C-alpha positions, 0 to 999 in steps of 0.5 A: 500500500502506498501512502501519500507523501505529505510535506512536514509542517515545519517545511510547509511555507504557507503554514509558516506564513499563516503562523507568523501572521497569527503571531503578529496579530497577537499584539493588537495594541501595537497594530491599533497604535500604528493605525492610530498614528497613521490616521492622525498623521494623515489628518494633520497633513490634511487639516494642519496646513494652509490650502495651496493652489496651483496654476499651470501653463504649457510652452511648446519649444521650437528651434530657429529655422529658415523655412518652417514649411520646407519639406523635411524641416524638423521642429526638434532640431538642436533641442535638448529638452532636459537642458531646456527644463534646467534653463526654465528653473534657472536663476536667469529666468527667475531674475527676469520674471522677478523684474517683470513682476516688480513692475506690477507690484510683486516684490518677490526675489528670484529665489523666492519666486523659483521655490514655488515653480515646478517644470515638467515635460510630458513624455515624447513631446517638446512641451514644458509644463510650468506649474506654480503653487502658492496660497493665493490662486490669483498670485499663482496664475500671475507668477506662472504666466510671468515665468513662462514668458520669461523663459521664452524671452530668455530663449529668444535672447539667446537665439538672437545673441547667437545669430549676432555673434555669427554675423560678426564673425562672418563680417570679420572674415569679409573685411580683409577679403574686400580690402584685397579685392580693392587692391587687386582692382587698383593694380590691374587698372588698365592691364589685362593680366590673367593671374590678376583676374583669376585672384580677383575672381576667387576673392569675389566668390569668397566674398559672395559666400560670406554675404550669403551666409550673413543674409541666411542668418539674418533671415532665420525665424528666431521664435523661441516657442509658443505659449499653448496654454495660458495659466488660469486662476485655480478654483480649488485647492491642490493636493490630496484631500482628507479622505485620500490622506486618511486612507494613505495614513491608514495604510502607512499605519498598518505597515507601521503596526506590523513593523512594531509587532514584528520587532516585539515578536523578535524580542518577546521571550514568551512562546509564540506558537504551539509548534514552538511550545511543543519543541521547547517542552519536548512533549505533545500538546494535550489540549487547549481549553476554551473560554467558558463564561459559564464556569466563572466562580466554579472549579468543576466544569464536568457535571454541568451540561452543555459545557465546551470546557468539560468536553475538552477535559474529557478529551484530555482524559481519554488521551491520557488513558491511552498514553502508554507512558501514563498507563504504566503507572496511572499516576499524573502530576499536574503543575504550572510553570510559575505564578498562579496555580489556579488553572492547574488546580482546575485541571487536576480537579476536572481530570479527576472528575473525568477519570471518575466518569470513566469508572476509575477509582480516582485519588486526587492529592493536593500536594500544594501545601503552601497555599492549599485551596482545593477543599474549600473550593470543591466544598468537600470540607468546611472552610473554617474547620481545617485540621491543625498544623502537625509535623509530617510523619506524625499521626494526625498530621498531613496526609493523615485525616485529610481524605474526603469524598467529592461528588460530581453530579452525574459523573460519580465521585473521587477521593480528595486528599486535601492539602494542609500547611506544614512546617517543612513542605519538602520533608512532608512530600517525601515522607512514607505516608505520601509514598503509601498514598501514591502507591495506590495507583498500582491497584487495578483501575486506580488513578492518582492525580497529584496537584503540585505547586509551580515547578519553577517556584518551589522544589516541591514538584521535584520531590514528587517526580520520581514517584509520580513520573508522568507530568502534565504542565498547565500553562498560558501560551501568552505568558509562559516563556520558552526558557521556562519550558526548556528548564522544566523539561531539563528538571523533570528529565533529570529527576527521572520523570516524563513530561506527558504533555502540555494543557493550554488554558485561555488567557485571563485579564488583569481583573480576573487574575487579581480576583483569583489571587484574592480568592486564593488568599481568602481561602488560605486565611480561612484555612489558617484561622480554622487550624490555629483558632484565630492566632495571628502569624500562623498562616502558610505564608507567615513565619513559624514562631517555632522556627530557630529551635529544633522540632521533635522530628529532628528538623529545625522547622526551616522551610528551606530544608529541601531534597537533602532529606531524600535518598539520592535514588528516591523513596520507592512507593509504599516503602517508609 
């Protein structure tokens, strides 16, 4: 059987272009800024300056000729139209036009007069177009007419000057020949020498030729050209109008916005596409959660009918259930890169509900002992009656006595091991009771899901990797950085775990993120008050008053004690 050859996605140029264009569209603020700047610039050009008027006159240039009606006569003989354009904008023309205008009351000098002049030549013609632009329409007509006539006058003067110079040259040659002829006539008076007659005849011929040339030069038609189109007073301003300038400004603004977005994209450390996320993390994309407004304020999406978010969680659970790496141990550690752990908590709870819906015996372990919040948000325990703080490994401490059942309407139930504040979090996570809980994943049909703090914020996740092995990273594609994903891949790989994939959740605005943080802090304070009976300074984020003196478990109570308490090869699940 022959399979169709498909181009790899990394080498598919249309796909790459579409991906790059989508990446540029991520920075909508920069695009909007560019368009706004372009529109403001167009409006400023249209409304900020004075109205200008342009008067135009056209001059047809011709060369001097003896017979303009003769067959084969060419009007462009000896005319270089490029040189004529330079002559039209020269100071000579400007000075002559300024002198003519000064007699009419216009005192503009030659340089000021030439600043508003533009001379162009339509293709394949001997026509010069004089366009003069100024703020006064009547003045534009007067100056355009004066400059066109001054150009014709300058050209006429130059033509007549050339004829006069040539006539003077011929006459200077003619004078000695006439004198020689007169001398020969005096010498040959009364004689008939043949050599004298021959010399005199030659002089007469030369004199006649020079006289003929002088006559031809004086007979030339020295008309420099014709004013085919006289300038008229313009009735409307010239230049682009407001609609055209706004359109051009919008186009320039879009180009500017794309340029700014491209520069921002080049220097953006965040993940720019799902392809880049998969490449940096070294694991597949398990799913992308849709934005579900109906789930605001609730943690569990599964159990609510018609929820797109619940269907995506079910799809991720089915994909994990058929993943060979997950099927070996049936233990999953859910964590976030850094920052807020709300999305990871929601993913862990909904995956637990999805597996329970599939008929699995699910145990959800909240290993986030620094800011525990699952129990109050799931409603499995009383928010104000949290268990007391105890040292790890001691009866009555975490995780002992933390189990509760969470009912999911229409889907079943799963067991929750709620988190509790402890003195030494890493020691509690590497204790024997935790190992026995995680070993429950070895039972047939059982699934253990562990919610851990952000992997790059604390070492708590690393303390559980060799026991849980399979890790799922829940992140926001607009906030996570490529360097963070690469570091997560290295940390988990070095700890003996495997990144099963990434789950993307939709971005939340600043208000939503702030509200989630406030709710988390409120849950944390409520749990702390229930445990300590109202004492201040005993929350999970407050310093422990017992810090500095040795505890009864042999530790100092300093939370900075981390993985040095573990065996370098890890603690096997189920062994104290």
